[in-house]
N, C-alpha and C positions, 0 to 999 in steps of 0.2 A: 022510527027510522033513524033518529039521531043517536039513540043508544046503540043501534047496530053499527053505525058509522064509527062511533067512539070505540066500540070493541075491536073493529077491524083495524083502526089506527093504532090502538094499543098493541094488537097482535103484530103489526108491522114493526113497531118500535122494539118489541121483544125479540123479533127475529133479527133486527139490525144491530142490536146492542152488543152481542158477542163479537161480531166481525169488527165493529168500530173499536171496541175495547182492545182487540188483538192488534189492530193496526196502530193504535196509540202506544201499546206496549212495545211493538217493534220499532216505532219511530223514536220512542224514548231510549230504547237500547242503542239504536244507531247514534242518537245525539250524545249519549254518554260515551260511546266509543270514540266518536270524533272529538269530543271535548278532552278525553284522556290523551288521545294522540296529539291534539293541539297543545295541551299543557306540557307534554314531554318534549315536543319540538321546541316550543318557546323557552322552556327551561334550559335546553341545550344551547340555544342561541344566546340566552342571557348569560350562561356560564362562559361561553366563548368570548362574549364581549367584556365581561367583568374581569376575567382572569388576567388578560394582558395589562389592563390598567392597574389592577391590584398589584401585579408584579412590579410595575414601574414605581408605585408608591413604596412598596417594601424595599426595593433596590435603592431608592433614594436615601433610606435610613441605614444603609450598610456602609462598611468601610471599603475603600477602593481595593485593598489587597484581598479582602474576603470575596468581593464580587469577581475579581479576576481569577482567583484560585478555585473557588467552590462553585462558581457559575450562578445563574439566576435561580431564584426560589420564591415560592409564595409565602415562606416563613422568614421572619427577620432573624438573620444570623450576624453576630458581631455588630450590634447596634452602634451607630456612629452618626454624628451630626456634622461631620467635616464638609460634606457637600453643601449643606445650607450655610455653614459658617463661611465658606468660600464665596458663595453667591451673595450673601448679605455682609460681606466684608466692608463695603461702603454703602450703608443703607440709603443714604440720600440719593445715590445714583439710580438704584433700582426702584425706589419710591417715585423718583422723577419720571422714570420710564413708565411705571404704572400710571402715573398721572397723565402723561401724554397719550398713552393708549386708551385710557378711559375717556378722555376728552375727545379724541379723534373718533372713537367708536360711537359715542353718544351723538356728536354733531353729524358725523357721516351717516349714521343709521337714520336719523331724522330726515336729512336731506334725501337720502336714497329712497326711503319709503314714500316721501312726499312726491318725488319725481316719478317713481314707478306707478303709483296709484293715479296721479294726475294724468299721465300719459295713457295709461290703460283705460281711464274713464273717457278720454276723448276718442280713442281709437275704437271703443266698443259702441259708440253712439251711432245709431242707424241713420240719423239725419246728417252725418258728417260725410260729405261726398268723397274726400280724399283719403279715407281711412285705410283702404287696401294698399294704395301706392305708398303711403308713409310707413305702413307696417312692413312692406317689402324693403324699404330703405333701411329700416332698423335691422331687419333680418340679414341684409346684405353685409352689414358691418361685422356680423359674426363669422362670415366666411373669409373676408379680406380686410386687411388693416393697412395703415400707412407704413408700418415697420417700426422697429425700435429706435433707430437713429433719428429719423424725421420727427417722431413723437417726442423724443427727448429734447431735440433742438427747439421744437415748437413750445414745449412746456417751460423750458428754461430761458430761452431768448425772448419769446413773445409774451408768455403769461407770467414769467418771473416766479416759477415754482421752486427755484433753487433755495435751499435753506428756509423753506416756508412750510407751515403746516398744511397749506392748500395742496402741496405736492402729494400728501398722503390721504387727502380727503376727496379731491375732485376726480382723480382717475377711477375710483371705485363708486362714484356717486350714482352712476346710471348703469343698470344691468338690463340687457335685452331679455334675459330669462325672467327676471322679476316683472318686467313690463308685460310679457306674454301671460304670466300667471295672473297679473292684475286684470288684463283685458278679458281673459276667459272667465275669471271669477265674476267680474262686474257684468258680464254678459248674461249670467244666470239670474241677475236681479231684473225684475220685470221692468220693461221700458215704459210701461204705462205710468209708473211713478214719476218718471222724468217728464212725460207728456203732461200729466196732471199739474205738476209744479210749474211747467211752462205756461199753461193756461191760467194759472193763478198769478202770473207775473214774476215768477222767480227766475233769476239769471243763473248761468252755469256755475258761478262761484258758490252761490247759495245752495244749489242742488248738490254740488260735490261735497260741501262741508256738512250740510244738514240732513241729507238723504243717503248719499252713496257711502260716505265715510262711516257713519254709525252702523250701517248694514254690513260693513266689510271688516268686522273685528277679527274673524279667522284669517282673512287675507293679511291684515296688518300684522298680526302676530307672526305669521309665517315669514313675511318679508323682513320683519324686525330681526328674527332669528338668522335668516340667511345673510342679511347685511351686517349684523353684528359679528357673525362668524368671519365674514370676509375681512372686515376692518381689524378685528382682534388678532387674526392669524397673519396679517400682512406684514411682511418684512421687505419685500422686493422694492416697493416704491420708496421706502425709507432709505434703502441702500442707494437708489438712483439719485434722490433729490436732497438728502440730508447729509451734511458733513460735520455739523456741530453736535457734540456728544449730548448736550442738554436737551436736544430735540429728538433724540432717538426714541423709538417706541420699544415696547417690552421685548418683542420677538427679535428685533435686530440687536438690541442691547445684550440679550442672552447669547445670541450667536457670536457677538464680538467677544464675550467672555470665553466661549469655547475656543475660538480662533487664537486668543491670547495664550491659553493654556497649551494648545498644540504648538504654538511658536516657541514657547518657553522650553517645551520638551525637546524640540528639534535643536534649539540652541545649546541646551545642556548636553545632548548626546553628541553633537558634532564639535562643539567648542571645548568640551571637557571642563565645564565650569565647576570649580570645587564647591562653591556655595550651594549648588543645586544637587550635590551628591547626597544620596540617602533620603532625599525628599520625594515623597510620592504625591503627585498632584491628582486630586480626585476627578479625573476626566470623565470616566464612565458614570460614576454616581452623580456627578454634576449634571450630566445630560438627563438623568432620571429626575433629579430635583428640579431642573428647569422645566421639564415637561409638566410636573405637578404644579409648579408656580404659574405656568402659562395657561394651562387648560382648566385649572380649578374653578376660577370665577365663571367661565362660560359654561362649564358643566352644571354648576349650580343654578344657572339661569334657565336651563332647558325645562325642568319640571313645571315652571310657572307658565310656560307657553305651550306645553305639550298638547293640551286639549284643543287649543285653537290651531296649532301647527298641523295636526293630522287632518282636521276638517278642511282647512284652507288649501293644503297641498292636494288632497284628493279631488276637491271641487275644481281646482285649477287645472288638473290633469284630465278629468273625465269630460268636462265641458268643452275642451279644446277641439 
């Protein structure tokens, strides 16, 4: 009886094998086609993203006259360092601006990540009765604000942010968007971990630093990138609160150089200054060089957090 059953089962396997093999071949062909299409699309997207930045780099190493007469190109024509020589004419100033920007970015990113994750941890706690009302209060601030003039008067007259590094750190320290990402990410962590720690006598500070924080590496990497980008690219608050040149950050310092060159060109054209005759100030190439100087460090940072960035962003969005 067992031999008959074995033969029947073998016969069934033989009859199913060709169909299964055919399905697998079809599935493999479909996967290969989709992979090929995906590779082509991603290659086009990569090309579209790389070409503009490469054009900026190439243009920064060209002469001003060549760029104005021959236009932009992906190949270096009439190689020149006049734009970088103009930018680094006084190295101490641009190095000071770099120092200020790095300091503000590091301190601000640390504080911003700490505040966003701490707030998100509290608001995702199921045993916190006021979490929905406080969440609405935070969301309300994204729709309405006090306005520019009241905010400026409050920060300068009351908090004393005028000519202080706090004026460039505090306004960007808390982001509702980062708080929402933190809240939704930490909600995906099992609440039973918090309850177990509570039963063992752990307080909220211990739970936050020893349990939630180590489990939130993708979230922390994502928030670090968001916050670092915000602080690194900021020039607006520096314009509002800083009037001393040694306190300028990199973005505002480079913007001041461009404004100075434009002012010199206007004065030379209207006043007929003989000393400016025949001198070509590298305005367009300087813009390209400043873009390279300003974006280079932050672009180099991205590959180190890319793995965590994608995971943290997708979890924060799907779980919301």
